[in-house]
C-alpha positions in Angstrom: 40.5 -141.5 -21.0 39.3 -145.4 -21.6 35.7 -144.4 -22.0 33.1 -141.6 -22.5 32.3 -139.2 -19.7 28.8 -139.3 -20.2 27.8 -136.6 -17.6 30.7 -134.4 -18.6 29.7 -134.9 -22.2 26.1 -134.2 -21.4 26.9 -131.0 -19.7 29.3 -129.9 -22.6 26.5 -130.5 -25.1 24.1 -128.4 -23.2 26.2 -125.4 -23.4 27.4 -125.9 -27.0 23.8 -126.2 -28.0 22.8 -122.9 -26.0 25.6 -121.1 -27.6 24.6 -122.2 -31.1 21.2 -121.0 -30.6 22.5 -117.6 -29.4 24.8 -117.6 -32.4 21.9 -117.8 -34.9 19.6 -115.4 -32.7 22.4 -112.8 -32.8 21.5 -111.9 -36.3 18.5 -110.1 -34.9 20.3 -108.6 -31.9 20.6 -105.0 -32.5 20.0 -105.5 -36.1 20.1 -102.5 -38.7 17.5 -102.1 -41.6 20.1 -102.9 -44.0 22.6 -105.7 -42.8 24.3 -106.1 -46.3 27.5 -103.9 -45.7 30.6 -104.8 -44.0 30.1 -102.2 -41.1 27.1 -104.2 -40.0 28.0 -107.9 -40.8 32.0 -107.4 -40.0 31.8 -104.8 -37.4 28.6 -105.2 -35.7 27.5 -101.8 -36.7 30.1 -100.1 -34.9 27.9 -99.8 -32.3 29.2 -101.7 -29.1 29.5 -100.1 -25.9 32.0 -100.4 -23.0 30.8 -103.8 -21.6 30.2 -105.5 -24.9 33.4 -104.4 -26.3 35.2 -105.5 -23.1 33.8 -109.1 -23.4 34.5 -109.2 -27.1 38.2 -108.1 -26.8 38.3 -110.5 -23.7 36.8 -113.1 -26.0 39.2 -113.0 -28.9 42.2 -112.3 -27.0 41.8 -114.8 -24.1 41.1 -118.0 -25.8 41.3 -121.7 -25.9 45.0 -121.1 -26.2 44.8 -119.5 -22.6 43.0 -122.4 -21.2 45.3 -125.2 -22.8 48.6 -124.0 -24.1 49.8 -121.6 -21.6 49.4 -124.1 -18.6 50.6 -126.9 -21.0 53.6 -124.9 -21.5 54.2 -124.5 -17.9 53.6 -128.4 -17.3 56.3 -129.2 -19.8 58.9 -126.6 -18.9 57.9 -124.6 -15.9 58.5 -120.6 -15.3 59.3 -120.0 -18.8 55.7 -120.5 -19.7 54.8 -117.4 -17.7 55.9 -115.3 -20.5 52.4 -114.9 -21.5 51.5 -112.9 -18.1 54.0 -110.0 -18.5 53.3 -109.6 -22.1 49.7 -109.1 -21.4 50.5 -106.5 -18.8 52.8 -104.7 -21.0 50.4 -104.4 -24.0 47.7 -102.4 -22.3 49.8 -99.1 -21.7 51.0 -99.5 -25.4 47.4 -99.8 -27.0 46.2 -96.8 -24.6 48.4 -94.7 -26.9 47.5 -95.8 -30.3 44.1 -97.6 -30.3 42.0 -94.5 -29.8 44.0 -92.9 -32.8 43.4 -96.0 -35.0 39.5 -95.7 -34.0 39.3 -92.2 -34.7 40.8 -92.1 -38.1 39.0 -95.5 -39.1 35.6 -94.0 -38.2 36.6 -90.9 -40.0 37.3 -92.4 -43.2 35.2 -95.8 -42.8 38.1 -97.9 -42.7 37.3 -101.7 -41.9 40.8 -103.1 -41.7 44.4 -102.0 -40.7 45.3 -102.4 -44.4 42.6 -99.8 -45.2 44.4 -97.4 -43.1 47.9 -98.1 -44.2 46.5 -97.6 -47.9 45.3 -94.3 -47.0 48.0 -93.1 -44.9 50.8 -93.9 -47.4 49.0 -94.2 -50.6 50.3 -97.6 -51.4 48.3 -100.6 -52.3 51.4 -102.6 -52.6 52.1 -101.9 -48.6 48.4 -102.5 -47.9 48.3 -105.8 -49.8 51.6 -107.1 -47.8 50.0 -106.0 -44.5 46.5 -107.7 -45.5 48.4 -111.2 -46.6 50.4 -111.0 -43.4 47.2 -110.7 -41.4 45.4 -113.7 -43.1 48.7 -115.8 -42.7 49.1 -115.0 -39.2 45.4 -115.7 -38.4 45.2 -119.2 -39.8 47.5 -120.7 -37.3 45.8 -118.8 -34.4 42.3 -120.1 -35.6 43.8 -123.5 -35.7 45.0 -123.1 -32.1 41.3 -123.0 -31.1 40.7 -126.3 -33.0 43.2 -127.7 -30.7 41.6 -126.5 -27.8 38.5 -128.1 -28.6 40.0 -131.5 -29.8 42.0 -131.6 -26.5 38.6 -131.5 -24.7 36.9 -134.0 -26.7 39.8 -136.5 -26.6 39.8 -136.2 -22.6 36.1 -136.9 -22.8 36.5 -140.0 -24.7 34.8 -138.6 -27.8 36.3 -139.7 -31.1 37.6 -143.2 -30.3 41.1 -142.6 -29.6 44.4 -142.2 -31.7 44.0 -145.8 -33.3 40.6 -144.9 -34.6 39.6 -144.2 -38.3 40.7 -140.3 -39.1 37.0 -139.4 -40.1 35.4 -140.9 -37.0 37.9 -139.5 -34.6 37.7 -136.1 -36.1 34.0 -136.1 -36.8 33.0 -134.3 -33.6 35.5 -131.6 -34.3 34.2 -131.0 -37.9 30.6 -130.8 -36.4 31.5 -128.1 -33.9 33.3 -126.2 -36.6 30.5 -126.7 -39.2 28.1 -125.1 -36.7 30.5 -122.3 -35.9 30.8 -121.6 -39.7 27.0 -121.6 -39.9 26.1 -119.1 -37.3 29.1 -117.0 -38.2 27.9 -116.6 -41.9 24.5 -115.7 -40.8 25.0 -113.4 -37.7 28.6 -112.0 -38.4 30.4 -110.2 -35.5 27.1 -110.2 -33.5 27.2 -113.8 -33.1 30.7 -114.0 -31.1 29.9 -110.7 -29.0 26.8 -112.2 -27.9 28.4 -115.6 -26.9 31.2 -114.0 -25.4 29.2 -113.1 -22.1 28.6 -117.0 -21.8 32.0 -117.7 -22.4 33.8 -115.4 -20.1 31.3 -116.1 -17.2 32.0 -120.0 -17.4 35.8 -119.0 -17.5 35.7 -116.9 -14.5 33.7 -119.6 -12.6 36.0 -122.3 -13.5 39.1 -120.3 -12.4 37.5 -119.3 -9.3 36.6 -123.0 -8.3 40.0 -124.3 -9.8 42.3 -121.8 -7.7 40.5 -122.8 -4.7 39.2 -126.4 -5.0 42.2 -128.0 -6.5 44.8 -126.7 -4.1 42.7 -128.0 -1.4 42.6 -131.4 -2.8 46.2 -131.3 -3.3 47.5 -130.3 0.0 47.9 -126.5 -0.7 50.2 -124.4 -2.8 53.2 -125.3 -0.7 53.0 -129.0 -1.9 52.0 -128.2 -5.4 55.1 -126.0 -5.7 57.4 -128.3 -4.0 56.3 -131.5 -6.1 56.5 -129.0 -9.4 59.8 -128.1 -8.3 61.1 -131.5 -7.9 59.7 -132.8 -11.1 60.9 -130.1 -13.3 64.6 -130.4 -11.8 64.6 -134.0 -12.7 66.1 -135.3 -16.0 64.4 -135.3 -19.3 65.1 -138.7 -20.8 65.1 -137.6 -24.1 67.6 -134.6 -23.7 69.3 -135.4 -20.4 69.0 -131.9 -19.3 66.4 -130.9 -16.4 62.9 -130.9 -17.5 62.4 -127.2 -16.7 62.5 -124.8 -13.7 60.3 -123.4 -11.1 61.9 -120.0 -11.7 63.6 -118.8 -14.9 67.4 -118.8 -14.4 69.8 -116.1 -15.6 70.5 -117.6 -18.9 66.8 -117.5 -19.8 66.4 -114.1 -19.2 66.9 -112.7 -22.6 64.6 -115.3 -24.0 62.1 -114.6 -21.6 62.0 -110.9 -22.0 62.4 -110.7 -25.8 59.3 -113.3 -26.0 57.2 -111.3 -23.5 58.1 -108.1 -25.3 57.6 -109.4 -29.0 54.5 -111.0 -28.2 53.0 -107.6 -26.6 53.8 -105.6 -29.5 52.2 -108.3 -31.7 49.0 -108.7 -30.0 47.2 -105.9 -31.1 48.4 -106.2 -34.8 46.2 -109.2 -35.3 43.3 -108.6 -37.4 40.8 -110.0 -34.8 42.1 -107.6 -32.2 41.4 -104.7 -34.7 38.1 -105.9 -35.6 36.8 -105.9 -32.1 38.4 -102.5 -31.5 36.6 -100.9 -34.5 33.3 -102.3 -33.5 33.1 -100.1 -30.5 31.0 -96.9 -30.7 33.2 -94.3 -29.4 36.9 -93.5 -28.9 36.1 -93.1 -25.1 34.9 -97.0 -25.3 38.4 -98.0 -26.5 40.3 -95.9 -23.6 37.8 -97.2 -21.0 38.5 -100.9 -22.2 42.4 -100.5 -22.0 42.1 -99.7 -18.2 39.8 -102.5 -17.4 41.0 -105.4 -19.7 44.0 -106.0 -17.2 41.6 -107.8 -15.2 42.3 -110.7 -17.7 45.5 -110.7 -16.9 44.8 -111.6 -13.3 42.9 -114.4 -14.6 45.7 -115.6 -17.0 48.1 -115.7 -14.0 45.8 -118.0 -12.0 45.3 -120.0 -15.1 49.1 -120.6 -15.4 49.5 -122.1 -12.2 47.2 -124.9 -13.3 50.2 -126.2 -15.2 52.0 -126.6 -11.7 48.7 -128.1 -10.3 48.8 -130.9 -13.1 52.4 -131.8 -12.1 51.7 -132.2 -8.5 48.5 -134.2 -9.3 50.7 -136.7 -11.0 48.9 -136.1 -14.3 50.6 -138.1 -17.3 49.8 -137.3 -20.9 51.7 -137.9 -24.1 50.3 -134.7 -25.7 51.0 -131.7 -23.2 47.8 -129.9 -24.6 45.7 -132.8 -22.7 47.2 -131.9 -19.4 44.8 -129.3 -18.1 41.7 -131.2 -19.6 42.9 -134.4 -18.0 43.6 -132.3 -14.5 40.1 -131.1 -14.6 38.5 -134.6 -15.3 40.6 -136.0 -12.5 40.0 -133.4 -10.0 36.4 -132.2 -10.6 33.0 -134.1 -10.2 31.8 -135.2 -13.5 29.2 -132.4 -13.9 31.6 -129.4 -13.1 34.2 -131.2 -15.4 31.4 -130.6 -18.3 31.2 -126.9 -17.2 35.1 -126.6 -17.3 35.3 -128.3 -20.8 32.4 -126.0 -22.1 34.4 -123.0 -21.0 37.5 -124.3 -23.2 35.1 -125.1 -25.9 33.3 -122.0 -26.2 36.7 -120.3 -25.4 37.7 -121.7 -28.7 34.6 -121.0 -30.7 34.3 -117.0 -29.8 37.8 -116.1 -31.0 37.8 -118.4 -33.9 34.5 -116.7 -35.2 36.1 -113.3 -34.8 39.4 -114.4 -36.5 37.5 -115.8 -39.2 35.5 -112.7 -39.9 38.7 -110.4 -39.6 40.5 -112.4 -42.2 37.5 -112.4 -44.5 37.4 -108.5 -44.2 41.1 -108.3 -45.0 40.7 -110.4 -48.1 37.4 -108.6 -49.4 38.5 -104.7 -48.7 42.3 -105.1 -49.6 42.4 -107.9 -52.1 39.2 -108.6 -53.8 38.0 -104.8 -53.7 41.4 -103.1 -54.3 42.6 -105.4 -57.1 39.9 -107.8 -58.5 36.5 -105.7 -58.5 37.3 -102.1 -57.3 33.6 -101.2 -58.2 32.1 -103.9 -55.7 29.0 -102.7 -54.1 28.5 -103.1 -50.4 26.2 -106.1 -50.8 29.1 -107.8 -52.9 31.7 -106.9 -50.3 29.5 -108.5 -47.6 28.8 -111.7 -49.8 32.5 -112.2 -50.5 33.3 -111.8 -47.0 30.9 -114.2 -45.8 32.2 -116.8 -48.4 35.9 -116.2 -47.5 35.1 -116.6 -43.8 33.9 -120.2 -44.7 36.9 -120.8 -46.7 39.5 -119.4 -43.8 37.8 -121.9 -41.4 38.3 -125.0 -43.8 41.8 -123.8 -44.2 42.5 -123.7 -40.4 40.9 -127.0 -40.0 43.3 -128.6 -42.7 46.3 -126.7 -41.0 45.4 -128.4 -37.7 44.6 -132.0 -39.0 47.7 -132.0 -41.0 50.3 -130.9 -38.7 51.6 -132.0 -35.2 49.1 -130.7 -32.8 51.4 -131.2 -29.7 53.1 -128.2 -30.7 50.1 -126.0 -30.7 51.5 -122.8 -29.0 54.2 -123.0 -31.9 51.5 -122.3 -34.3 50.5 -119.0 -32.6 54.2 -117.9 -32.0 55.0 -118.4 -35.7 52.0 -116.1 -36.5 53.3 -113.6 -33.9 56.8 -113.5 -35.9 54.5 -112.9 -39.2 52.2 -110.1 -37.6 54.8 -108.4 -35.7 56.4 -107.1 -39.0 53.2 -105.0 -39.5 53.9 -102.9 -36.6 56.2 -100.1 -38.3 53.6 -99.4 -40.8 50.6 -99.6 -38.7 51.7 -97.9 -35.4 54.4 -96.0 -37.0 51.9 -94.6 -39.3 49.4 -93.6 -36.6 51.9 -91.0 -35.3 54.3 -90.2 -38.2 54.4 -90.2 -41.9 58.3 -89.7 -41.8 58.6 -93.5 -42.8 58.7 -93.9 -46.7 56.1 -96.6 -48.0 58.9 -98.3 -50.0 61.0 -98.6 -47.1 58.3 -100.0 -45.2 57.5 -102.6 -47.6 61.2 -103.4 -47.6 61.3 -103.7 -44.0 58.3 -106.0 -43.9 60.0 -108.3 -46.6 63.1 -108.7 -44.7 61.6 -109.3 -41.5 59.1 -112.0 -43.0 62.0 -113.7 -44.9 64.2 -113.6 -41.9 61.5 -114.6 -39.3 60.2 -117.3 -41.3 63.7 -119.0 -42.4 65.0 -118.6 -38.8 61.9 -120.4 -37.3 61.9 -123.3 -40.1 65.8 -123.6 -39.2 65.2 -123.8 -35.6 64.2 -127.1 -33.8 61.7 -127.2 -30.9 61.3 -129.4 -28.0 59.4 -131.8 -30.0 60.5 -131.5 -33.8 63.0 -130.6 -36.2 61.4 -127.1 -37.2 59.4 -124.3 -36.1 61.0 -123.4 -32.8 60.8 -119.8 -31.6 64.0 -119.0 -29.8 67.3 -118.7 -31.4 70.7 -116.9 -31.1 70.3 -113.0 -31.6 72.7 -112.0 -34.1 75.6 -109.8 -32.8 74.6 -110.4 -29.1 75.3 -114.1 -28.7 72.1 -114.5 -26.5 69.0 -116.7 -27.0 66.0 -114.7 -27.9 62.5 -114.6 -29.6 62.9 -114.9 -33.4 60.0 -112.6 -34.0 61.6 -109.8 -32.1 64.8 -110.2 -33.9 63.2 -109.8 -37.0 61.2 -107.0 -35.8 64.5 -105.0 -35.2 65.9 -106.0 -38.5 62.7 -104.8 -40.1 62.9 -101.6 -38.2 66.6 -100.9 -39.1 65.8 -101.4 -43.0 62.8 -99.1 -42.8 65.1 -96.2 -41.0 68.1 -96.6 -43.5 66.1 -96.8 -46.4 63.7 -93.8 -45.6 66.8 -91.8 -45.3 68.0 -92.8 -48.6 64.6 -92.5 -50.5 63.9 -89.1 -49.0 67.4 -87.9 -49.9 66.7 -88.9 -53.5 63.3 -87.6 -53.2 61.3 -90.7 -54.1 57.6 -90.2 -54.4 56.2 -90.6 -51.0 52.4 -91.3 -52.0 49.2 -89.2 -50.9 48.1 -89.2 -47.5 44.4 -88.9 -47.3 44.4 -88.5 -43.6 44.8 -85.1 -41.8 46.0 -84.5 -38.2 42.7 -83.9 -36.9 41.5 -87.2 -38.0 43.5 -89.1 -35.2 41.6 -87.4 -32.3 37.9 -87.4 -33.7 35.2 -89.1 -32.1 31.7 -90.1 -32.8 29.5 -87.1 -33.5 32.1 -84.6 -34.4 31.6 -82.9 -37.6 32.4 -85.2 -40.5 32.4 -88.4 -38.5 29.2 -90.3 -39.6 28.6 -93.4 -37.3 25.0 -94.3 -37.6 23.7 -96.5 -35.1 21.1 -99.1 -35.9 17.7 -98.4 -34.7 17.7 -101.3 -32.2 20.8 -99.8 -30.4 18.7 -97.6 -27.9 18.4 -99.0 -24.7 19.9 -102.4 -25.9 21.5 -104.4 -23.0 25.3 -103.8 -22.5 25.5 -100.5 -24.5 26.9 -98.6 -21.7 
């Protein structure tokens, strides 16, 4: 990392410019006559078919976090970092049950966000506001995580001048990249990341296919890789005196591993960007098909995770673990292919960051601005506010990442998981039953948020005094994921208070949905989903 890798930087800039052009061109892709409404700007006209939805969901679920933070966790601690693989396996049977129901009721009533559904289902603007604030709060560190991925690539390429350079010069390339992202997101809305996702996923699959074959050949095969990784991880960590990690998780780590995987699986599709990509699809069947083919990404994730062991075997030494995989690529690949790999990471950050900022902006516009500030806002005003807020969200994420320790990037996302998991009872519970009382759901959310945030702040991580994610589970004595413990407390409060509130006949609010709404599909009576004129025959609309 002593100088700029000119060839890799050139290839990186080529792909960055290509997707920038695609981002601005996307405004005319499958465009409707009237784009001044959130259905068009924020949901792509609700017109995407199976393949576009697949790439879009993959684009926002498998991100720079995938490429950087997961292998970095394995590089630092070994097998515990593999929790990301089982949680992406657990999540698909779960979403097969509830996402089609959410799509149906949202299309029937024109819901744009999860908070729209919660308000309509429980007749509670307070609960809807809580879900909206949580979604925005949880999305900020997730966008920041994408920035960490881009910055890791730029650092390894030698761009920015190193740690001792003036902060403005050092961060200027990152500021430029996010400025361009903000511009084409503002212009094209969800269509931009949907179009760019094709390039992003193609690059990722190419890089993984090459890496999983080429790097082991250069390192002497997987036997040598696992042997060297095992020896290194079993060695003493000079800071703690304990082993650095383990090639396979031991018995003491089982509760931590299981609760982290299960809690993360429950949280994944609570994130606003996951729901935004889901609601952009054109039919209930598209969602069902996607839940059956998205596990292909889990196979890719498992292969990606192995890069952490390869970095150890290759003798990669970095102070910041987030640089381990970019540095591995630079050490192992020819310069031109290093540029391709870095472009995959960079674009793998831009696509989800765009979707996340749109999703957060939709939440603010529909569930704060329209519900509380300007109830008579027109569709044009909603769209304008959402565009502006999407810019502010990106700026907030930029401040978030520049002002905090980037070496613990994975903790940013996991802390967001603690928060967003607390919306599960209201959203998923509401899709199947209205037994839970709205006030009980709000109280449960508050308990989970307060406990989860306090416990995370009070728990040290491997590199800092705060914002760890694993702590003692009350009453059990085992170490587990704080977010999952907070979720259990949330559910207990919801159930107990619901029994009490129903016993005293507290007002339950008005449910504007009906049982038939949860099975409705495009084309059914009362479900109006008008496709843009350009949709017919458009590529990828299968």
